[in-house]
Structures are given as C-alpha cells and as structure tokens.
C-alpha positions as semicolon CSV with decimal commas, in nm:
position;residue;x (nm);y (nm);z (nm)
1;M;7,455;9,038;9,479
2;K;7,482;8,669;9,399
3;I;7,365;8,425;9,663
4;I;7,702;8,246;9,665
5;N;7,876;8,570;9,761
6;L;7,626;8,631;10,040
7;I;7,691;8,280;10,175
8;R;8,066;8,346;10,173
9;L;8,016;8,672;10,360
10;A;7,794;8,498;10,614
11;L;8,052;8,220;10,665
12;R;8,331;8,472;10,721
13;A;8,119;8,660;10,973
14;L;8,047;8,340;11,166
15;Q;8,413;8,233;11,156
16;R;8,516;8,562;11,316
17;N;8,298;8,475;11,618
18;K;8,317;8,096;11,637
19;L;8,249;8,065;12,011
20;R;7,951;8,298;11,997
21;A;7,810;8,108;11,699
22;V;7,847;7,774;11,877
23;L;7,683;7,906;12,195
24;T;7,398;8,045;11,985
25;M;7,349;7,702;11,826
26;L;7,324;7,525;12,165
27;G;6,953;7,591;12,208
28;I;6,882;7,453;11,860
29;I;7,117;7,155;11,913
30;I;6,959;7,060;12,247
31;G;6,603;7,103;12,116
32;V;6,657;6,901;11,799
33;A;6,853;6,628;11,983
34;A;6,574;6,600;12,241
35;V;6,301;6,581;11,976
36;I;6,490;6,317;11,774
37;T;6,574;6,109;12,084
38;I;6,222;6,115;12,226
39;G;6,067;6,038;11,887
40;A;6,298;5,740;11,833
41;I;6,244;5,610;12,187
42;G;5,867;5,646;12,149
43;A;5,867;5,452;11,822
44;G;6,100;5,189;11,970
45;S;5,882;5,147;12,279
46;K;5,575;5,088;12,060
47;I;5,756;4,814;11,869
48;S;5,886;4,665;12,195
49;I;5,537;4,660;12,350
50;H;5,387;4,504;12,037
51;N;5,659;4,237;12,021
52;S;5,630;4,161;12,391
53;L;5,252;4,125;12,385
54;A;5,263;3,941;12,054
55;G;5,494;3,694;12,229
56;L;5,195;3,600;12,443
57;G;4,992;3,551;12,127
58;S;4,869;3,853;11,931
59;N;4,536;3,671;11,880
60;L;4,491;3,593;12,250
61;I;4,147;3,652;12,402
62;T;4,095;3,663;12,778
63;V;3,757;3,622;12,950
64;M;3,730;3,724;13,316
65;P;3,445;3,752;13,565
66;N;3,297;4,100;13,588
67;S;3,376;4,254;13,926
68;N;3,082;4,498;13,900
69;V;2,822;4,299;14,086
70;P;2,456;4,415;14,069
71;G;2,347;4,585;14,389
72;G;2,651;4,814;14,420
73;A;2,900;4,562;14,563
74;R;3,243;4,562;14,399
75;L;3,465;4,257;14,437
76;Q;3,804;4,147;14,314
77;G;3,771;3,968;13,979
78;A;3,927;3,653;14,126
79;N;3,649;3,639;14,391
80;V;3,362;3,664;14,143
81;E;3,216;3,326;14,044
82;T;3,058;3,331;13,697
83;L;3,274;3,114;13,468
84;T;3,228;2,734;13,466
85;I;3,300;2,431;13,250
86;K;2,958;2,481;13,090
87;D;3,093;2,802;12,933
88;I;3,399;2,620;12,795
89;L;3,185;2,348;12,638
90;A;2,944;2,602;12,485
91;I;3,226;2,803;12,331
92;E;3,396;2,488;12,197
93;K;3,070;2,380;12,039
94;S;2,947;2,709;11,887
95;A;3,244;2,942;11,832
96;T;3,373;2,949;11,474
97;Y;3,649;3,211;11,498
98;I;3,870;3,039;11,757
99;N;4,111;2,748;11,728
100;G;4,180;2,683;12,095
101;I;4,036;2,744;12,442
102;S;4,156;2,676;12,795
103;P;4,016;2,750;13,140
104;S;4,242;2,888;13,412
105;S;4,223;2,845;13,788
106;Q;4,506;2,992;13,995
107;S;4,624;2,970;14,351
108;K;4,927;3,111;14,529
109;G;5,121;2,896;14,770
110;Q;5,448;2,735;14,869
111;A;5,620;2,485;14,641
112;I;5,845;2,245;14,831
113;N;6,117;2,002;14,731
114;G;6,286;1,842;15,030
115;S;6,437;2,124;15,237
116;L;6,393;2,380;14,957
117;N;6,081;2,588;14,913
118;W;5,964;2,873;14,692
119;P;5,650;3,095;14,697
120;T;5,488;3,067;14,355
121;T;5,159;3,029;14,166
122;I;4,996;2,712;14,042
123;E;4,767;2,749;13,740
124;G;4,516;2,486;13,637
125;V;4,476;2,467;13,257
126;N;4,410;2,214;12,982
127;S;4,634;2,067;12,712
128;Q;4,566;2,356;12,467
129;Y;4,703;2,620;12,701
130;L;5,062;2,622;12,575
131;A;4,960;2,682;12,213
132;I;4,716;2,956;12,314
133;K;4,974;3,143;12,525
134;N;5,258;3,084;12,276
135;M;5,460;2,883;12,531
136;S;5,681;2,581;12,476
137;I;5,843;2,295;12,668
138;S;6,220;2,270;12,693
139;D;6,214;1,918;12,836
140;G;5,950;1,656;12,911
141;I;5,588;1,649;12,792
142;M;5,257;1,829;12,835
143;F;4,986;1,655;13,035
144;S;4,710;1,493;12,829
145;D;4,332;1,524;12,816
146;R;4,322;1,194;13,004
147;D;4,523;1,354;13,286
148;V;4,261;1,630;13,297
149;R;3,974;1,381;13,316
150;T;4,140;1,173;13,590
151;F;4,250;1,466;13,811
152;A;4,613;1,353;13,769
153;K;4,861;1,509;14,013
154;V;5,116;1,601;13,746
155;C;5,268;1,938;13,660
156;L;5,501;2,142;13,444
157;I;5,730;2,395;13,612
158;G;5,884;2,722;13,493
159;Q;6,256;2,797;13,496
160;T;6,233;3,017;13,808
161;V;6,077;2,730;14,001
162;V;6,344;2,493;13,868
163;K;6,619;2,731;13,979
164;N;6,486;2,764;14,333
165;L;6,372;2,407;14,402
166;F;6,637;2,197;14,233
167;P;7,011;2,230;14,297
168;K;7,229;2,288;13,993
169;G;7,260;1,975;13,782
170;V;6,954;1,796;13,926
171;N;6,699;1,695;13,663
172;P;6,346;1,777;13,788
173;L;6,171;1,534;13,550
174;G;5,999;1,253;13,741
175;K;6,061;1,418;14,078
176;I;5,781;1,484;14,327
177;I;5,725;1,836;14,456
178;R;5,459;1,956;14,695
179;F;5,232;2,254;14,659
180;N;5,051;2,336;14,982
181;K;5,116;1,976;15,099
182;I;4,970;1,823;14,780
183;P;5,222;1,609;14,585
184;F;5,272;1,668;14,212
185;Q;5,498;1,477;13,976
186;V;5,704;1,694;13,744
187;I;5,652;1,574;13,383
188;G;5,773;1,881;13,195
189;I;5,991;2,192;13,215
190;L;5,873;2,511;13,045
191;A;6,104;2,705;12,815
192;V;6,226;3,045;12,930
193;K;5,978;3,331;12,875
194;G;6,134;3,609;13,087
195;Q;5,945;3,912;13,212
196;N;5,638;4,044;13,037
197;T;5,563;4,408;12,951
198;F;5,447;4,474;13,308
199;G;5,761;4,330;13,469
200;Q;5,603;4,003;13,586
201;D;5,818;3,689;13,584
202;Q;5,650;3,450;13,340
203;D;5,883;3,167;13,446
204;D;5,760;3,167;13,807
205;I;5,470;2,929;13,744
206;I;5,350;2,572;13,789
207;L;5,100;2,432;13,538
208;S;4,869;2,143;13,624
209;P;4,538;2,002;13,494
210;Y;4,260;2,245;13,585
211;T;4,048;1,965;13,730
212;T;4,329;1,879;13,970
213;V;4,371;2,239;14,083
214;Q;3,996;2,288;14,121
215;K;3,942;1,971;14,322
216;R;4,262;1,940;14,526
217;V;4,390;2,298;14,566
218;I;4,112;2,559;14,556
219;A;3,805;2,337;14,605
220;S;3,591;2,531;14,356
221;I;3,414;2,459;14,028
222;Y;3,460;2,817;13,903
223;F;3,738;2,947;13,681
224;G;3,935;3,263;13,741
225;S;3,957;3,324;13,366
226;I;3,924;3,164;13,024
227;Y;4,186;3,194;12,749
228;A;4,101;3,153;12,382
229;S;4,298;3,191;12,063
230;A;4,141;3,354;11,757
231;K;4,226;3,202;11,421
232;S;4,414;3,522;11,334
233;E;4,480;3,864;11,484
234;A;4,240;4,017;11,231
235;L;3,960;3,792;11,362
236;S;4,017;3,877;11,729
237;E;3,733;4,130;11,740
238;A;3,487;3,895;11,567
239;A;3,587;3,610;11,797
240;S;3,541;3,835;12,101
241;D;3,189;3,932;11,992
242;E;3,104;3,568;11,922
243;I;3,222;3,454;12,267
244;S;3,023;3,739;12,428
245;K;2,701;3,623;12,259
246;I;2,759;3,261;12,363
247;L;2,829;3,352;12,727
248;R;2,521;3,573;12,750
249;V;2,316;3,271;12,646
250;T;2,485;3,026;12,886
251;H;2,456;3,278;13,172
252;R;2,090;3,340;13,085
253;L;2,129;3,717;13,076
254;R;1,831;3,923;12,961
255;A;1,875;4,195;12,700
256;T;1,851;4,463;12,971
257;E;2,116;4,301;13,194
258;D;2,486;4,385;13,184
259;D;2,748;4,120;13,114
260;D;2,875;3,935;13,421
261;F;3,203;3,880;13,239
262;V;3,470;4,094;13,072
263;I;3,645;4,008;12,746
264;R;3,984;4,152;12,655
265;T;4,176;4,092;12,334
266;Q;4,551;4,118;12,296
267;A;4,505;4,338;11,989
268;E;4,295;4,577;12,199
269;L;4,564;4,588;12,468
270;I;4,838;4,650;12,209
271;K;4,634;4,935;12,060
272;T;4,562;5,089;12,401
273;L;4,923;5,078;12,517
274;G;5,036;5,210;12,177
275;T;4,796;5,505;12,210
276;I;4,920;5,584;12,561
277;T;5,282;5,564;12,446
278;G;5,203;5,786;12,148
279;L;5,041;6,052;12,370
280;L;5,334;6,051;12,613
281;T;5,580;6,076;12,324
282;A;5,386;6,367;12,174
283;L;5,377;6,545;12,510
284;L;5,749;6,500;12,572
285;T;5,827;6,604;12,213
286;A;5,623;6,922;12,260
287;I;5,814;6,998;12,580
288;A;6,144;6,934;12,403
289;G;6,028;7,159;12,118
290;I;6,024;7,452;12,360
291;S;6,405;7,438;12,346
292;L;6,380;7,516;11,974
293;I;6,181;7,832;12,049
294;I;6,437;7,930;12,312
295;G;6,712;7,864;12,059
296;G;6,532;8,088;11,808
297;I;6,513;8,369;12,064
298;G;6,887;8,323;12,119
299;I;6,947;8,359;11,744
300;M;6,741;8,681;11,736
301;N;6,933;8,822;12,032
302;I;7,273;8,744;11,881
303;M;7,172;8,884;11,542
304;Y;7,067;9,208;11,708
305;V;7,407;9,225;11,875
306;S;7,576;9,145;11,544
307;V;7,386;9,423;11,364
308;T;7,487;9,672;11,633
309;E;7,853;9,563;11,626
310;R;7,870;9,580;11,245
311;T;7,681;9,903;11,192
312;K;7,985;10,077;11,042
313;E;8,052;9,776;10,815
314;I;7,692;9,791;10,696
315;G;7,722;10,164;10,626
316;L;8,044;10,109;10,431
317;R;7,894;9,835;10,216
318;M;7,583;10,040;10,144
319;S;7,795;10,345;10,052
320;I;7,977;10,148;9,781
321;G;7,660;10,018;9,623
322;A;7,513;9,736;9,838
323;R;7,136;9,746;9,837
324;G;6,913;9,708;10,142
325;K;6,800;9,376;9,994
326;D;7,163;9,251;9,994
327;I;7,210;9,346;10,359
328;L;6,879;9,179;10,448
329;N;6,976;8,856;10,268
330;Q;7,324;8,851;10,425
331;F;7,201;8,867;10,783
332;L;6,910;8,635;10,707
333;I;7,150;8,377;10,562
334;E;7,368;8,403;10,875
335;A;7,067;8,329;11,096
336;I;6,956;8,038;10,877
337;M;7,308;7,892;10,869
338;I;7,332;7,905;11,250
339;S;6,991;7,737;11,281
340;I;7,048;7,468;11,016
341;T;7,401;7,385;11,138
342;G;7,268;7,350;11,491
343;G;6,987;7,132;11,357
344;V;7,225;6,898;11,172
345;I;7,445;6,859;11,482
346;G;7,133;6,802;11,694
347;I;7,008;6,531;11,455
348;V;7,341;6,346;11,474
349;I;7,353;6,371;11,856
350;G;6,985;6,276;11,886
351;Q;7,028;5,963;11,674
352;G;7,334;5,864;11,874
353;L;7,152;5,908;12,206
354;A;6,847;5,720;12,076
355;F;7,067;5,427;11,971
356;I;7,247;5,416;12,308
357;I;6,922;5,434;12,509
358;A;6,754;5,172;12,289
359;K;7,047;4,935;12,345
360;A;7,038;4,997;12,720
361;L;6,662;4,924;12,736
362;A;6,688;4,632;12,492
363;W;6,450;4,806;12,253
364;P;6,484;4,801;11,875
365;P;6,663;5,121;11,761
366;V;6,432;5,314;11,530
367;L;6,533;5,577;11,274
368;N;6,238;5,814;11,297
369;E;6,253;5,986;10,959
370;S;5,950;6,206;11,027
371;S;6,120;6,354;11,337
372;I;6,432;6,431;11,132
373;I;6,235;6,598;10,852
374;V;6,019;6,797;11,094
375;S;6,319;6,905;11,303
376;F;6,515;7,017;10,995
377;T;6,215;7,208;10,861
378;V;6,151;7,374;11,197
379;C;6,517;7,477;11,218
380;T;6,493;7,649;10,880
381;V;6,168;7,823;10,974
382;I;6,318;7,935;11,307
383;G;6,623;8,077;11,129
384;V;6,401;8,275;10,890
385;F;6,147;8,381;11,154
386;F;6,385;8,492;11,427
387;G;6,653;8,622;11,191
388;Y;6,427;8,829;10,970
389;Y;6,361;9,124;11,201
390;P;6,729;9,191;11,293
391;A;6,817;9,151;10,922
392;L;6,538;9,395;10,829
393;K;6,668;9,644;11,084
394;A;7,018;9,616;10,931
395;S;6,884;9,670;10,578
396;K;6,706;9,992;10,679
397;L;7,008;10,161;10,834
398;D;7,095;10,503;10,691
399;P;7,443;10,471;10,530
400;I;7,562;10,813;10,656
401;E;7,440;10,750;11,012
402;A;7,594;10,401;11,001
403;L;7,935;10,539;10,896
404;R;7,924;10,787;11,185
405;Y;7,839;10,509;11,437
406;E;8,103;10,452;11,704
C-alpha cells in the first residue's frame, strides 16, 4: 500500500478520537516545551552573564591578598596585609601586557550631608580606575594624579549616594559631604551602572584618591586589592602570569613558597560562571527529558488500546488483501504522527515561554536551534520506538481470529 494512503488512514483514525490523541500528545508537548524553554533560558543566561561581566571590563584583572596564611591561620582577605605601593610601581615598570593599573582601599561608613545620611562604601583609587572598570562620569571631573599626591579630600559619588544625600534638584557638584566625620568635596558624579551579576548596587559608592583614604580613613599603607586592565581579553592570561611573576619578586617569595596573593581575571570568571550555568542547564534539560519518556510510554499504552479496539477492523483489512507490513506501517505512522505533532506544538509553546521569561528577566531571547533539532529528532525516535511493538502486534493478528473478536 502506498505511503500516502497509510497517512490518510492514520489521520482518519486520529480524527475519530481527537480528545484521546490530544491527551496522548500532552506528555510529548510538556517534555519538548520544557526542553526548549530551559535550553533557551540557559543560553540567554550565559549571554547575560557575559555581557554583565564584560560591562566591568572583559580584560579586568584583580589582585587580592591571599587569605591562606602560613601556619594554619585563615583570615578574611581584607584583613591580610601583603599589597603595597611598591607592588603598583613594580607592575607599572615591568608589565608589558597591561594598559592600566589602580590600587583599591575600601572602608564602610556613614556619608552625611546636613541632616541626611547614608551607609555606603568609600573606595580609594587612582585616576586610571574609571577606564579599568569601564565606568564613566555623568557630570563633573575625575580627580588628578596631583590630587593623589597631595592627599586631596575630593570625591566622586554614585547615583545611589546622590539620591539619598541630595534632595531632588540639588546639584551635588562643589558641595561638601562627610564620611566618618572627614569632609570631602564632590567634584564628580558617576554615571549609572546598576546592579552587577551578583545583585550588588554598583552605584552605591564614593571614589576618592587612594592616598586620602589610606591616610585619613583607614590609616594603613596596605591595599585591599589591585585592579589592572590587560591590553585585550585574549592577553588576560598572559598579563595575569606576568603580574604573578612580578609580585613574587617584590614579595621576595622563594620557589618553594606559595603566593601570598590571588589573581583573578574577568575572562576566568566568565568561563567559570558559563560552565556552572551550562551544567545546571544540562541537568534541568535531562530532568525535563524524562517527560518525553513518559510521553512515549503514553503513546505505547494508547496504541495498545487502539489495536485492541480495532481488532475486527484489522481482520477485515487483512481478509481483503492487506499485508502484515501494511498494518505495521499504518499503526507505526499513527504513533509517529502523534509524537511529531506533539513535538511541533511543544516547540512553539517552548519558544513562546522562553521569550516571555527572557523578557521578564531582562535577558536576551535566544533561539536555541540545537534544542529544536534534538527535540524534533527525539520525538520521531520516540514515536518509532514506542509505537513499533503495538504496531507489530497488530500486524501479526490472525485474520480469522480478528474477525471473530468481540
């Protein structure tokens, strides 16, 4: 029998039991929709993470004190004192793969303007900091190298600080604010950065010359961290290795001694987070894929019922010349059509859900073609695999026994 005739017979059989066919498809629809949605969300989250971290500078390198202190003691990184101005000068002199470097000294405290106050963080940096961290000024100017040398009490403030210390319409430029009783003149306002990947408010910050913060706020010559910018993202690893070698020399570490500092690159962080996201996506996709197996079992169950219900029809067709092969193909085509139709509906629903969720999370919507191809292929395989045995049973029925079946 021609394949087109078998398809027509299969369509008529499905139309006679529309509700049952739709209910049979549900497992496939849910499984495919879940796989498509999770795959698209996983791909979108990777792009979102990359864009968010790249916004901080994809070639950013961070050097921090190592909190693993010899002798077994373990301290918070901020309490470990290993990084000094000598390290900055050595890196500036010898490093060839970086185009900017800035120390960082931080302190939490209360910023005050008249009767208004706001708990925030002051960070001591140099004039290269904004370029390294991919930040910009919306109004005013950045402090100069001369301000750094003279311990000038000047600062730039983020939008969150502006919002909480200055009433609407008041221009902060030129105004004096206090941080832990120390006066600072506002010379610049930072452009909006928003929250980072970890939910931290990047606008809740005060920037000031690092010498000023070290001398007047924290009373320490040590830095909490050092930020550097590689000449390109591709050179981040080489720049990291170069900085490591320089710091081991300045810290006079022997070959057998561990580093008393830790270096992290933005590219490394992007890769790590991308790997974690990929593993979670794969795990959730595998869990969602179980629905496809359940849907396949549903197809097998319904096809068994269909064979039983249509035993007399099968006997009649075989008695007028239909071969076992024709009966096998007919029921197999029915199973495949149920599976593929459910897969197509699931793909459409999955893409719609992925788009809605991506919009809600402000992620870029991603059309994951591999998920669509895999889902469609799996649907076909499930239709063949779970539909074959019931179809084989139908093809082996004895025509006389089938005609007698009540």
